[in-house]
mmCIF file of the N, C-alpha and C atoms, coordinates in Angstrom:
data_MODEL
# 
_entry.id   MODEL 
# 
loop_
_atom_site.group_PDB 
_atom_site.id 
_atom_site.type_symbol 
_atom_site.label_atom_id 
_atom_site.label_alt_id 
_atom_site.label_comp_id 
_atom_site.label_asym_id 
_atom_site.label_entity_id 
_atom_site.label_seq_id 
_atom_site.pdbx_PDB_ins_code 
_atom_site.Cartn_x 
_atom_site.Cartn_y 
_atom_site.Cartn_z 
_atom_site.occupancy 
_atom_site.B_iso_or_equiv 
_atom_site.pdbx_formal_charge 
_atom_site.auth_seq_id 
_atom_site.auth_comp_id 
_atom_site.auth_asym_id 
_atom_site.auth_atom_id 
_atom_site.pdbx_PDB_model_num 
ATOM 1   N N  . MET A 1 1  ? 3.645  -96.520 17.736 1.00 0.00 ? 1  MET A N  1 
ATOM 2   C CA . MET A 1 1  ? 5.069  -95.842 17.732 1.00 0.00 ? 1  MET A CA 1 
ATOM 3   C C  . MET A 1 1  ? 5.077  -94.916 18.750 1.00 0.00 ? 1  MET A C  1 
ATOM 4   N N  . LYS A 1 2  ? 6.125  -95.009 19.684 1.00 0.00 ? 2  LYS A N  1 
ATOM 5   C CA . LYS A 1 2  ? 6.385  -94.119 20.701 1.00 0.00 ? 2  LYS A CA 1 
ATOM 6   C C  . LYS A 1 2  ? 7.120  -92.841 20.307 1.00 0.00 ? 2  LYS A C  1 
ATOM 7   N N  . THR A 1 3  ? 6.910  -91.628 20.884 1.00 0.00 ? 3  THR A N  1 
ATOM 8   C CA . THR A 1 3  ? 7.586  -90.408 20.578 1.00 0.00 ? 3  THR A CA 1 
ATOM 9   C C  . THR A 1 3  ? 7.986  -89.913 21.998 1.00 0.00 ? 3  THR A C  1 
ATOM 10  N N  . VAL A 1 4  ? 9.285  -89.386 21.917 1.00 0.00 ? 4  VAL A N  1 
ATOM 11  C CA . VAL A 1 4  ? 9.821  -88.829 23.088 1.00 0.00 ? 4  VAL A CA 1 
ATOM 12  C C  . VAL A 1 4  ? 10.268 -87.385 22.837 1.00 0.00 ? 4  VAL A C  1 
ATOM 13  N N  . LEU A 1 5  ? 9.871  -86.498 23.792 1.00 0.00 ? 5  LEU A N  1 
ATOM 14  C CA . LEU A 1 5  ? 10.361 -85.067 23.917 1.00 0.00 ? 5  LEU A CA 1 
ATOM 15  C C  . LEU A 1 5  ? 11.423 -85.150 24.914 1.00 0.00 ? 5  LEU A C  1 
ATOM 16  N N  . SER A 1 6  ? 12.681 -85.132 24.642 1.00 0.00 ? 6  SER A N  1 
ATOM 17  C CA . SER A 1 6  ? 13.660 -85.070 25.663 1.00 0.00 ? 6  SER A CA 1 
ATOM 18  C C  . SER A 1 6  ? 14.186 -83.577 25.890 1.00 0.00 ? 6  SER A C  1 
ATOM 19  N N  . VAL A 1 7  ? 14.104 -83.234 27.401 1.00 0.00 ? 7  VAL A N  1 
ATOM 20  C CA . VAL A 1 7  ? 14.354 -81.996 27.753 1.00 0.00 ? 7  VAL A CA 1 
ATOM 21  C C  . VAL A 1 7  ? 15.657 -81.943 28.632 1.00 0.00 ? 7  VAL A C  1 
ATOM 22  N N  . ASP A 1 8  ? 16.689 -81.151 28.204 1.00 0.00 ? 8  ASP A N  1 
ATOM 23  C CA . ASP A 1 8  ? 17.784 -81.078 28.997 1.00 0.00 ? 8  ASP A CA 1 
ATOM 24  C C  . ASP A 1 8  ? 17.783 -79.765 29.674 1.00 0.00 ? 8  ASP A C  1 
ATOM 25  N N  . VAL A 1 9  ? 17.445 -79.747 30.908 1.00 0.00 ? 9  VAL A N  1 
ATOM 26  C CA . VAL A 1 9  ? 16.998 -78.632 31.763 1.00 0.00 ? 9  VAL A CA 1 
ATOM 27  C C  . VAL A 1 9  ? 18.279 -77.939 32.392 1.00 0.00 ? 9  VAL A C  1 
ATOM 28  N N  . ALA A 1 10 ? 18.252 -76.628 32.115 1.00 0.00 ? 10 ALA A N  1 
ATOM 29  C CA . ALA A 1 10 ? 19.222 -75.755 32.739 1.00 0.00 ? 10 ALA A CA 1 
ATOM 30  C C  . ALA A 1 10 ? 18.590 -74.427 33.546 1.00 0.00 ? 10 ALA A C  1 
ATOM 31  N N  . LYS A 1 11 ? 19.345 -73.777 34.114 1.00 0.00 ? 11 LYS A N  1 
ATOM 32  C CA . LYS A 1 11 ? 18.678 -72.554 34.713 1.00 0.00 ? 11 LYS A CA 1 
ATOM 33  C C  . LYS A 1 11 ? 18.090 -71.617 33.656 1.00 0.00 ? 11 LYS A C  1 
ATOM 34  N N  . ASN A 1 12 ? 16.918 -71.319 33.798 1.00 0.00 ? 12 ASN A N  1 
ATOM 35  C CA . ASN A 1 12 ? 16.130 -70.360 32.846 1.00 0.00 ? 12 ASN A CA 1 
ATOM 36  C C  . ASN A 1 12 ? 16.092 -70.796 31.415 1.00 0.00 ? 12 ASN A C  1 
ATOM 37  N N  . LYS A 1 13 ? 16.625 -72.038 31.004 1.00 0.00 ? 13 LYS A N  1 
ATOM 38  C CA . LYS A 1 13 ? 16.522 -72.438 29.623 1.00 0.00 ? 13 LYS A CA 1 
ATOM 39  C C  . LYS A 1 13 ? 16.775 -73.952 29.576 1.00 0.00 ? 13 LYS A C  1 
ATOM 40  N N  . SER A 1 14 ? 16.286 -74.527 28.423 1.00 0.00 ? 14 SER A N  1 
ATOM 41  C CA . SER A 1 14 ? 16.403 -75.896 28.220 1.00 0.00 ? 14 SER A CA 1 
ATOM 42  C C  . SER A 1 14 ? 16.644 -76.126 26.694 1.00 0.00 ? 14 SER A C  1 
ATOM 43  N N  . MET A 1 15 ? 17.233 -77.349 26.426 1.00 0.00 ? 15 MET A N  1 
ATOM 44  C CA . MET A 1 15 ? 17.446 -77.817 25.144 1.00 0.00 ? 15 MET A CA 1 
ATOM 45  C C  . MET A 1 15 ? 16.458 -78.926 24.936 1.00 0.00 ? 15 MET A C  1 
ATOM 46  N N  . ILE A 1 16 ? 15.599 -78.902 23.765 1.00 0.00 ? 16 ILE A N  1 
ATOM 47  C CA . ILE A 1 16 ? 14.767 -79.907 23.611 1.00 0.00 ? 16 ILE A CA 1 
ATOM 48  C C  . ILE A 1 16 ? 15.043 -80.581 22.194 1.00 0.00 ? 16 ILE A C  1 
ATOM 49  N N  . MET A 1 17 ? 14.329 -81.928 22.160 1.00 0.00 ? 17 MET A N  1 
ATOM 50  C CA . MET A 1 17 ? 14.388 -82.590 20.788 1.00 0.00 ? 17 MET A CA 1 
ATOM 51  C C  . MET A 1 17 ? 13.293 -83.637 20.830 1.00 0.00 ? 17 MET A C  1 
ATOM 52  N N  . LEU A 1 18 ? 12.710 -83.820 19.778 1.00 0.00 ? 18 LEU A N  1 
ATOM 53  C CA . LEU A 1 18 ? 11.554 -84.590 19.698 1.00 0.00 ? 18 LEU A CA 1 
ATOM 54  C C  . LEU A 1 18 ? 12.012 -85.729 18.713 1.00 0.00 ? 18 LEU A C  1 
ATOM 55  N N  . MET A 1 19 ? 11.878 -86.989 19.027 1.00 0.00 ? 19 MET A N  1 
ATOM 56  C CA . MET A 1 19 ? 12.160 -88.045 18.297 1.00 0.00 ? 19 MET A CA 1 
ATOM 57  C C  . MET A 1 19 ? 11.118 -89.332 18.373 1.00 0.00 ? 19 MET A C  1 
ATOM 58  N N  . ASN A 1 20 ? 10.837 -90.009 17.206 1.00 0.00 ? 20 ASN A N  1 
ATOM 59  C CA . ASN A 1 20 ? 10.032 -91.116 17.402 1.00 0.00 ? 20 ASN A CA 1 
ATOM 60  C C  . ASN A 1 20 ? 10.909 -92.433 17.593 1.00 0.00 ? 20 ASN A C  1 
ATOM 61  N N  . SER A 1 21 ? 10.131 -93.525 17.677 1.00 0.00 ? 21 SER A N  1 
ATOM 62  C CA . SER A 1 21 ? 10.881 -94.824 17.973 1.00 0.00 ? 21 SER A CA 1 
ATOM 63  C C  . SER A 1 21 ? 11.568 -95.316 16.807 1.00 0.00 ? 21 SER A C  1 
ATOM 64  N N  . ASP A 1 22 ? 11.419 -94.802 15.684 1.00 0.00 ? 22 ASP A N  1 
ATOM 65  C CA . ASP A 1 22 ? 12.073 -95.063 14.362 1.00 0.00 ? 22 ASP A CA 1 
ATOM 66  C C  . ASP A 1 22 ? 13.374 -94.347 14.436 1.00 0.00 ? 22 ASP A C  1 
ATOM 67  N N  . GLY A 1 23 ? 13.754 -93.445 15.389 1.00 0.00 ? 23 GLY A N  1 
ATOM 68  C CA . GLY A 1 23 ? 14.836 -92.550 15.345 1.00 0.00 ? 23 GLY A CA 1 
ATOM 69  C C  . GLY A 1 23 ? 14.673 -91.241 14.493 1.00 0.00 ? 23 GLY A C  1 
ATOM 70  N N  . GLU A 1 24 ? 13.580 -91.208 13.939 1.00 0.00 ? 24 GLU A N  1 
ATOM 71  C CA . GLU A 1 24 ? 13.176 -89.989 13.122 1.00 0.00 ? 24 GLU A CA 1 
ATOM 72  C C  . GLU A 1 24 ? 13.322 -88.778 13.943 1.00 0.00 ? 24 GLU A C  1 
ATOM 73  N N  . ILE A 1 25 ? 13.898 -87.668 13.750 1.00 0.00 ? 25 ILE A N  1 
ATOM 74  C CA . ILE A 1 25 ? 13.903 -86.509 14.529 1.00 0.00 ? 25 ILE A CA 1 
ATOM 75  C C  . ILE A 1 25 ? 12.916 -85.581 14.039 1.00 0.00 ? 25 ILE A C  1 
ATOM 76  N N  . LEU A 1 26 ? 11.865 -85.243 14.923 1.00 0.00 ? 26 LEU A N  1 
ATOM 77  C CA . LEU A 1 26 ? 10.684 -84.456 14.478 1.00 0.00 ? 26 LEU A CA 1 
ATOM 78  C C  . LEU A 1 26 ? 10.716 -83.118 14.679 1.00 0.00 ? 26 LEU A C  1 
ATOM 79  N N  . ILE A 1 27 ? 11.420 -82.776 15.837 1.00 0.00 ? 27 ILE A N  1 
ATOM 80  C CA . ILE A 1 27 ? 11.935 -81.320 16.187 1.00 0.00 ? 27 ILE A CA 1 
ATOM 81  C C  . ILE A 1 27 ? 13.437 -81.450 16.611 1.00 0.00 ? 27 ILE A C  1 
ATOM 82  N N  . ASP A 1 28 ? 14.224 -80.799 15.554 1.00 0.00 ? 28 ASP A N  1 
ATOM 83  C CA . ASP A 1 28 ? 15.628 -80.905 15.897 1.00 0.00 ? 28 ASP A CA 1 
ATOM 84  C C  . ASP A 1 28 ? 16.082 -80.035 17.260 1.00 0.00 ? 28 ASP A C  1 
ATOM 85  N N  . THR A 1 29 ? 17.227 -80.357 17.651 1.00 0.00 ? 29 THR A N  1 
ATOM 86  C CA . THR A 1 29 ? 17.630 -79.869 18.838 1.00 0.00 ? 29 THR A CA 1 
ATOM 87  C C  . THR A 1 29 ? 17.648 -78.325 18.834 1.00 0.00 ? 29 THR A C  1 
ATOM 88  N N  . LYS A 1 30 ? 17.024 -77.771 20.025 1.00 0.00 ? 30 LYS A N  1 
ATOM 89  C CA . LYS A 1 30 ? 16.813 -76.328 19.909 1.00 0.00 ? 30 LYS A CA 1 
ATOM 90  C C  . LYS A 1 30 ? 16.675 -75.806 21.465 1.00 0.00 ? 30 LYS A C  1 
ATOM 91  N N  . GLU A 1 31 ? 17.151 -74.644 21.674 1.00 0.00 ? 31 GLU A N  1 
ATOM 92  C CA . GLU A 1 31 ? 17.051 -74.097 22.915 1.00 0.00 ? 31 GLU A CA 1 
ATOM 93  C C  . GLU A 1 31 ? 15.844 -73.154 23.189 1.00 0.00 ? 31 GLU A C  1 
ATOM 94  N N  . ILE A 1 32 ? 14.954 -73.470 24.325 1.00 0.00 ? 32 ILE A N  1 
ATOM 95  C CA . ILE A 1 32 ? 14.009 -72.494 24.694 1.00 0.00 ? 32 ILE A CA 1 
ATOM 96  C C  . ILE A 1 32 ? 14.259 -72.120 26.064 1.00 0.00 ? 32 ILE A C  1 
ATOM 97  N N  . LYS A 1 33 ? 13.688 -70.789 26.150 1.00 0.00 ? 33 LYS A N  1 
ATOM 98  C CA . LYS A 1 33 ? 13.789 -70.167 27.481 1.00 0.00 ? 33 LYS A CA 1 
ATOM 99  C C  . LYS A 1 33 ? 12.491 -70.700 28.332 1.00 0.00 ? 33 LYS A C  1 
ATOM 100 N N  . HIS A 1 34 ? 12.689 -70.552 29.635 1.00 0.00 ? 34 HIS A N  1 
ATOM 101 C CA . HIS A 1 34 ? 11.573 -70.991 30.478 1.00 0.00 ? 34 HIS A CA 1 
ATOM 102 C C  . HIS A 1 34 ? 10.646 -69.823 30.739 1.00 0.00 ? 34 HIS A C  1 
ATOM 103 N N  . ASN A 1 35 ? 9.835  -69.561 29.695 1.00 0.00 ? 35 ASN A N  1 
ATOM 104 C CA . ASN A 1 35 ? 8.660  -68.697 29.738 1.00 0.00 ? 35 ASN A CA 1 
ATOM 105 C C  . ASN A 1 35 ? 7.576  -69.157 29.081 1.00 0.00 ? 35 ASN A C  1 
ATOM 106 N N  . LEU A 1 36 ? 6.428  -68.578 29.398 1.00 0.00 ? 36 LEU A N  1 
ATOM 107 C CA . LEU A 1 36 ? 5.060  -69.151 28.728 1.00 0.00 ? 36 LEU A CA 1 
ATOM 108 C C  . LEU A 1 36 ? 5.066  -69.121 27.309 1.00 0.00 ? 36 LEU A C  1 
ATOM 109 N N  . GLU A 1 37 ? 5.560  -68.077 26.615 1.00 0.00 ? 37 GLU A N  1 
ATOM 110 C CA . GLU A 1 37 ? 5.671  -67.878 25.167 1.00 0.00 ? 37 GLU A CA 1 
ATOM 111 C C  . GLU A 1 37 ? 6.451  -68.873 24.484 1.00 0.00 ? 37 GLU A C  1 
ATOM 112 N N  . GLU A 1 38 ? 7.735  -69.363 25.069 1.00 0.00 ? 38 GLU A N  1 
ATOM 113 C CA . GLU A 1 38 ? 8.455  -70.319 24.410 1.00 0.00 ? 38 GLU A CA 1 
ATOM 114 C C  . GLU A 1 38 ? 7.800  -71.660 24.661 1.00 0.00 ? 38 GLU A C  1 
ATOM 115 N N  . PHE A 1 39 ? 7.224  -71.978 25.899 1.00 0.00 ? 39 PHE A N  1 
ATOM 116 C CA . PHE A 1 39 ? 6.459  -73.243 26.166 1.00 0.00 ? 39 PHE A CA 1 
ATOM 117 C C  . PHE A 1 39 ? 5.378  -73.447 25.047 1.00 0.00 ? 39 PHE A C  1 
ATOM 118 N N  . GLU A 1 40 ? 4.639  -72.448 24.922 1.00 0.00 ? 40 GLU A N  1 
ATOM 119 C CA . GLU A 1 40 ? 3.484  -72.395 23.921 1.00 0.00 ? 40 GLU A CA 1 
ATOM 120 C C  . GLU A 1 40 ? 3.831  -72.678 22.671 1.00 0.00 ? 40 GLU A C  1 
ATOM 121 N N  . LYS A 1 41 ? 4.923  -72.213 22.114 1.00 0.00 ? 41 LYS A N  1 
ATOM 122 C CA . LYS A 1 41 ? 5.506  -72.361 20.736 1.00 0.00 ? 41 LYS A CA 1 
ATOM 123 C C  . LYS A 1 41 ? 5.820  -73.958 20.626 1.00 0.00 ? 41 LYS A C  1 
ATOM 124 N N  . VAL A 1 42 ? 6.446  -74.561 21.672 1.00 0.00 ? 42 VAL A N  1 
ATOM 125 C CA . VAL A 1 42 ? 6.777  -76.026 21.610 1.00 0.00 ? 42 VAL A CA 1 
ATOM 126 C C  . VAL A 1 42 ? 5.397  -76.659 21.563 1.00 0.00 ? 42 VAL A C  1 
ATOM 127 N N  . LYS A 1 43 ? 4.472  -76.354 22.452 1.00 0.00 ? 43 LYS A N  1 
ATOM 128 C CA . LYS A 1 43 ? 3.257  -76.984 22.474 1.00 0.00 ? 43 LYS A CA 1 
ATOM 129 C C  . LYS A 1 43 ? 2.527  -77.047 21.094 1.00 0.00 ? 43 LYS A C  1 
ATOM 130 N N  . GLU A 1 44 ? 2.598  -75.924 20.400 1.00 0.00 ? 44 GLU A N  1 
ATOM 131 C CA . GLU A 1 44 ? 1.922  -75.827 19.065 1.00 0.00 ? 44 GLU A CA 1 
ATOM 132 C C  . GLU A 1 44 ? 2.623  -76.513 18.018 1.00 0.00 ? 44 GLU A C  1 
ATOM 133 N N  . LYS A 1 45 ? 3.989  -76.619 18.091 1.00 0.00 ? 45 LYS A N  1 
ATOM 134 C CA . LYS A 1 45 ? 4.794  -77.538 17.153 1.00 0.00 ? 45 LYS A CA 1 
ATOM 135 C C  . LYS A 1 45 ? 4.401  -78.927 17.405 1.00 0.00 ? 45 LYS A C  1 
ATOM 136 N N  . ILE A 1 46 ? 4.408  -79.283 18.493 1.00 0.00 ? 46 ILE A N  1 
ATOM 137 C CA . ILE A 1 46 ? 3.993  -80.739 18.964 1.00 0.00 ? 46 ILE A CA 1 
ATOM 138 C C  . ILE A 1 46 ? 2.667  -81.229 18.338 1.00 0.00 ? 46 ILE A C  1 
ATOM 139 N N  . LYS A 1 47 ? 1.588  -80.137 18.652 1.00 0.00 ? 47 LYS A N  1 
ATOM 140 C CA . LYS A 1 47 ? 0.334  -80.421 17.942 1.00 0.00 ? 47 LYS A CA 1 
ATOM 141 C C  . LYS A 1 47 ? 0.143  -80.456 16.441 1.00 0.00 ? 47 LYS A C  1 
ATOM 142 N N  . GLU A 1 48 ? 1.034  -79.779 15.839 1.00 0.00 ? 48 GLU A N  1 
ATOM 143 C CA . GLU A 1 48 ? 1.063  -79.737 14.411 1.00 0.00 ? 48 GLU A CA 1 
ATOM 144 C C  . GLU A 1 48 ? 1.786  -81.207 14.031 1.00 0.00 ? 48 GLU A C  1 
ATOM 145 N N  . ILE A 1 49 ? 2.633  -81.724 14.616 1.00 0.00 ? 49 ILE A N  1 
ATOM 146 C CA . ILE A 1 49 ? 3.166  -82.944 14.347 1.00 0.00 ? 49 ILE A CA 1 
ATOM 147 C C  . ILE A 1 49 ? 2.252  -84.085 14.649 1.00 0.00 ? 49 ILE A C  1 
ATOM 148 N N  . ASN A 1 50 ? 1.531  -83.963 15.636 1.00 0.00 ? 50 ASN A N  1 
ATOM 149 C CA . ASN A 1 50 ? 0.621  -84.878 16.209 1.00 0.00 ? 50 ASN A CA 1 
ATOM 150 C C  . ASN A 1 50 ? 1.201  -86.259 16.437 1.00 0.00 ? 50 ASN A C  1 
ATOM 151 N N  . PRO A 1 51 ? 2.288  -86.390 17.305 1.00 0.00 ? 51 PRO A N  1 
ATOM 152 C CA . PRO A 1 51 ? 2.916  -87.635 17.518 1.00 0.00 ? 51 PRO A CA 1 
ATOM 153 C C  . PRO A 1 51 ? 2.039  -88.637 18.256 1.00 0.00 ? 51 PRO A C  1 
ATOM 154 N N  . GLN A 1 52 ? 2.337  -89.919 18.216 1.00 0.00 ? 52 GLN A N  1 
ATOM 155 C CA . GLN A 1 52 ? 1.566  -90.998 18.861 1.00 0.00 ? 52 GLN A CA 1 
ATOM 156 C C  . GLN A 1 52 ? 2.437  -91.351 20.126 1.00 0.00 ? 52 GLN A C  1 
ATOM 157 N N  . ASN A 1 53 ? 1.650  -91.496 21.219 1.00 0.00 ? 53 ASN A N  1 
ATOM 158 C CA . ASN A 1 53 ? 2.209  -91.885 22.560 1.00 0.00 ? 53 ASN A CA 1 
ATOM 159 C C  . ASN A 1 53 ? 3.490  -91.051 22.974 1.00 0.00 ? 53 ASN A C  1 
ATOM 160 N N  . LEU A 1 54 ? 3.246  -89.842 23.044 1.00 0.00 ? 54 LEU A N  1 
ATOM 161 C CA . LEU A 1 54 ? 4.311  -88.847 23.542 1.00 0.00 ? 54 LEU A CA 1 
ATOM 162 C C  . LEU A 1 54 ? 4.470  -88.836 24.870 1.00 0.00 ? 54 LEU A C  1 
ATOM 163 N N  . THR A 1 55 ? 5.779  -89.062 25.273 1.00 0.00 ? 55 THR A N  1 
ATOM 164 C CA . THR A 1 55 ? 6.188  -88.893 26.714 1.00 0.00 ? 55 THR A CA 1 
ATOM 165 C C  . THR A 1 55 ? 7.361  -87.725 26.784 1.00 0.00 ? 55 THR A C  1 
ATOM 166 N N  . VAL A 1 56 ? 7.114  -86.960 27.654 1.00 0.00 ? 56 VAL A N  1 
ATOM 167 C CA . VAL A 1 56 ? 8.274  -85.906 27.951 1.00 0.00 ? 56 VAL A CA 1 
ATOM 168 C C  . VAL A 1 56 ? 9.168  -86.253 28.972 1.00 0.00 ? 56 VAL A C  1 
ATOM 169 N N  . PHE A 1 57 ? 10.608 -86.390 28.869 1.00 0.00 ? 57 PHE A N  1 
ATOM 170 C CA . PHE A 1 57 ? 11.402 -86.876 29.665 1.00 0.00 ? 57 PHE A CA 1 
ATOM 171 C C  . PHE A 1 57 ? 12.412 -85.620 29.965 1.00 0.00 ? 57 PHE A C  1 
ATOM 172 N N  . MET A 1 58 ? 12.612 -85.603 31.307 1.00 0.00 ? 58 MET A N  1 
ATOM 173 C CA . MET A 1 58 ? 13.592 -84.561 31.755 1.00 0.00 ? 58 MET A CA 1 
ATOM 174 C C  . MET A 1 58 ? 14.231 -84.966 32.988 1.00 0.00 ? 58 MET A C  1 
ATOM 175 N N  . GLU A 1 59 ? 15.480 -84.385 33.220 1.00 0.00 ? 59 GLU A N  1 
ATOM 176 C CA . GLU A 1 59 ? 16.364 -84.883 34.342 1.00 0.00 ? 59 GLU A CA 1 
ATOM 177 C C  . GLU A 1 59 ? 15.777 -83.919 35.612 1.00 0.00 ? 59 GLU A C  1 
ATOM 178 N N  . SER A 1 60 ? 15.998 -84.483 36.784 1.00 0.00 ? 60 SER A N  1 
ATOM 179 C CA . SER A 1 60 ? 15.749 -83.869 37.926 1.00 0.00 ? 60 SER A CA 1 
ATOM 180 C C  . SER A 1 60 ? 16.992 -82.896 38.332 1.00 0.00 ? 60 SER A C  1 
ATOM 181 N N  . THR A 1 61 ? 16.628 -81.615 38.310 1.00 0.00 ? 61 THR A N  1 
ATOM 182 C CA . THR A 1 61 ? 17.787 -80.545 38.525 1.00 0.00 ? 61 THR A CA 1 
ATOM 183 C C  . THR A 1 61 ? 17.425 -79.695 39.734 1.00 0.00 ? 61 THR A C  1 
ATOM 184 N N  . GLY A 1 62 ? 17.339 -80.140 40.738 1.00 0.00 ? 62 GLY A N  1 
ATOM 185 C CA . GLY A 1 62 ? 16.999 -79.410 42.044 1.00 0.00 ? 62 GLY A CA 1 
ATOM 186 C C  . GLY A 1 62 ? 15.734 -78.879 41.699 1.00 0.00 ? 62 GLY A C  1 
ATOM 187 N N  . THR A 1 63 ? 15.619 -77.415 41.525 1.00 0.00 ? 63 THR A N  1 
ATOM 188 C CA . THR A 1 63 ? 14.446 -76.698 41.333 1.00 0.00 ? 63 THR A CA 1 
ATOM 189 C C  . THR A 1 63 ? 14.200 -76.177 39.873 1.00 0.00 ? 63 THR A C  1 
ATOM 190 N N  . TYR A 1 64 ? 15.321 -76.200 39.087 1.00 0.00 ? 64 TYR A N  1 
ATOM 191 C CA . TYR A 1 64 ? 15.154 -75.723 37.655 1.00 0.00 ? 64 TYR A CA 1 
ATOM 192 C C  . TYR A 1 64 ? 14.178 -76.498 36.779 1.00 0.00 ? 64 TYR A C  1 
ATOM 193 N N  . HIS A 1 65 ? 14.040 -77.768 37.055 1.00 0.00 ? 65 HIS A N  1 
ATOM 194 C CA . HIS A 1 65 ? 13.163 -78.477 36.106 1.00 0.00 ? 65 HIS A CA 1 
ATOM 195 C C  . HIS A 1 65 ? 11.626 -78.261 36.502 1.00 0.00 ? 65 HIS A C  1 
ATOM 196 N N  . LEU A 1 66 ? 11.447 -77.818 37.680 1.00 0.00 ? 66 LEU A N  1 
ATOM 197 C CA . LEU A 1 66 ? 9.971  -77.697 38.204 1.00 0.00 ? 66 LEU A CA 1 
ATOM 198 C C  . LEU A 1 66 ? 9.013  -76.868 37.305 1.00 0.00 ? 66 LEU A C  1 
ATOM 199 N N  . PRO A 1 67 ? 9.426  -75.724 36.924 1.00 0.00 ? 67 PRO A N  1 
ATOM 200 C CA . PRO A 1 67 ? 8.551  -74.849 35.974 1.00 0.00 ? 67 PRO A CA 1 
ATOM 201 C C  . PRO A 1 67 ? 8.194  -75.696 34.487 1.00 0.00 ? 67 PRO A C  1 
ATOM 202 N N  . VAL A 1 68 ? 9.279  -76.414 34.005 1.00 0.00 ? 68 VAL A N  1 
ATOM 203 C CA . VAL A 1 68 ? 9.114  -77.048 32.793 1.00 0.00 ? 68 VAL A CA 1 
ATOM 204 C C  . VAL A 1 68 ? 8.173  -78.274 33.072 1.00 0.00 ? 68 VAL A C  1 
ATOM 205 N N  . GLU A 1 69 ? 8.410  -79.014 34.090 1.00 0.00 ? 69 GLU A N  1 
ATOM 206 C CA . GLU A 1 69 ? 7.548  -80.168 34.452 1.00 0.00 ? 69 GLU A CA 1 
ATOM 207 C C  . GLU A 1 69 ? 6.052  -79.613 34.811 1.00 0.00 ? 69 GLU A C  1 
ATOM 208 N N  . ARG A 1 70 ? 5.947  -78.577 35.371 1.00 0.00 ? 70 ARG A N  1 
ATOM 209 C CA . ARG A 1 70 ? 4.631  -78.122 35.750 1.00 0.00 ? 70 ARG A CA 1 
ATOM 210 C C  . ARG A 1 70 ? 3.880  -77.838 34.444 1.00 0.00 ? 70 ARG A C  1 
ATOM 211 N N  . TYR A 1 71 ? 4.658  -77.059 33.461 1.00 0.00 ? 71 TYR A N  1 
ATOM 212 C CA . TYR A 1 71 ? 3.879  -76.716 32.196 1.00 0.00 ? 71 TYR A CA 1 
ATOM 213 C C  . TYR A 1 71 ? 3.483  -77.968 31.451 1.00 0.00 ? 71 TYR A C  1 
ATOM 214 N N  . PHE A 1 72 ? 4.275  -78.810 31.236 1.00 0.00 ? 72 PHE A N  1 
ATOM 215 C CA . PHE A 1 72 ? 3.859  -80.041 30.525 1.00 0.00 ? 72 PHE A CA 1 
ATOM 216 C C  . PHE A 1 72 ? 2.723  -80.965 31.173 1.00 0.00 ? 72 PHE A C  1 
ATOM 217 N N  . LYS A 1 73 ? 2.821  -81.123 32.493 1.00 0.00 ? 73 LYS A N  1 
ATOM 218 C CA . LYS A 1 73 ? 1.912  -81.722 33.260 1.00 0.00 ? 73 LYS A CA 1 
ATOM 219 C C  . LYS A 1 73 ? 0.415  -81.086 33.095 1.00 0.00 ? 73 LYS A C  1 
ATOM 220 N N  . GLU A 1 74 ? 0.526  -79.781 33.250 1.00 0.00 ? 74 GLU A N  1 
ATOM 221 C CA . GLU A 1 74 ? -0.637 -78.989 33.386 1.00 0.00 ? 74 GLU A CA 1 
ATOM 222 C C  . GLU A 1 74 ? -1.449 -79.079 31.894 1.00 0.00 ? 74 GLU A C  1 
ATOM 223 N N  . ASN A 1 75 ? -0.608 -79.173 30.888 1.00 0.00 ? 75 ASN A N  1 
ATOM 224 C CA . ASN A 1 75 ? -0.960 -79.315 29.511 1.00 0.00 ? 75 ASN A CA 1 
ATOM 225 C C  . ASN A 1 75 ? -1.311 -80.572 29.064 1.00 0.00 ? 75 ASN A C  1 
ATOM 226 N N  . GLY A 1 76 ? -1.390 -81.583 29.985 1.00 0.00 ? 76 GLY A N  1 
ATOM 227 C CA . GLY A 1 76 ? -1.865 -82.964 29.596 1.00 0.00 ? 76 GLY A CA 1 
ATOM 228 C C  . GLY A 1 76 ? -0.747 -83.784 29.039 1.00 0.00 ? 76 GLY A C  1 
ATOM 229 N N  . PHE A 1 77 ? 0.545  -83.558 29.157 1.00 0.00 ? 77 PHE A N  1 
ATOM 230 C CA . PHE A 1 77 ? 1.504  -84.361 28.593 1.00 0.00 ? 77 PHE A CA 1 
ATOM 231 C C  . PHE A 1 77 ? 1.983  -85.341 29.611 1.00 0.00 ? 77 PHE A C  1 
ATOM 232 N N  . ASN A 1 78 ? 2.278  -86.556 29.152 1.00 0.00 ? 78 ASN A N  1 
ATOM 233 C CA . ASN A 1 78 ? 2.808  -87.549 29.916 1.00 0.00 ? 78 ASN A CA 1 
ATOM 234 C C  . ASN A 1 78 ? 4.110  -87.173 30.335 1.00 0.00 ? 78 ASN A C  1 
ATOM 235 N N  . THR A 1 79 ? 4.523  -86.890 31.521 1.00 0.00 ? 79 THR A N  1 
ATOM 236 C CA . THR A 1 79 ? 5.845  -86.203 31.823 1.00 0.00 ? 79 THR A CA 1 
ATOM 237 C C  . THR A 1 79 ? 6.520  -86.937 32.971 1.00 0.00 ? 79 THR A C  1 
ATOM 238 N N  . LEU A 1 80 ? 7.865  -87.430 32.686 1.00 0.00 ? 80 LEU A N  1 
ATOM 239 C CA . LEU A 1 80 ? 8.553  -88.155 33.543 1.00 0.00 ? 80 LEU A CA 1 
ATOM 240 C C  . LEU A 1 80 ? 9.818  -87.463 33.825 1.00 0.00 ? 80 LEU A C  1 
ATOM 241 N N  . VAL A 1 81 ? 10.202 -87.405 35.179 1.00 0.00 ? 81 VAL A N  1 
ATOM 242 C CA . VAL A 1 81 ? 11.335 -86.822 35.551 1.00 0.00 ? 81 VAL A CA 1 
ATOM 243 C C  . VAL A 1 81 ? 12.287 -87.794 35.961 1.00 0.00 ? 81 VAL A C  1 
ATOM 244 N N  . ILE A 1 82 ? 13.534 -87.944 35.673 1.00 0.00 ? 82 ILE A N  1 
ATOM 245 C CA . ILE A 1 82 ? 14.378 -89.110 35.960 1.00 0.00 ? 82 ILE A CA 1 
ATOM 246 C C  . ILE A 1 82 ? 15.696 -88.363 36.737 1.00 0.00 ? 82 ILE A C  1 
# 
């Protein structure tokens, strides 16, 4: 089963949602700020859920997506920018 963390990136914050391939929402839509504390909270929640085949998807937003992409890649998440 695939799981997707979708990230809608904006300046200094993002909206996230985690959903599996059955359409089950594992983390409901929520706003996070682009800082280490918020990213760590998301990572810990993902670890608690322990999803299979997780991919992080985000849009390319000039430079706004770069810290988000960097965090997830540096923490071993399969991360795709579209």
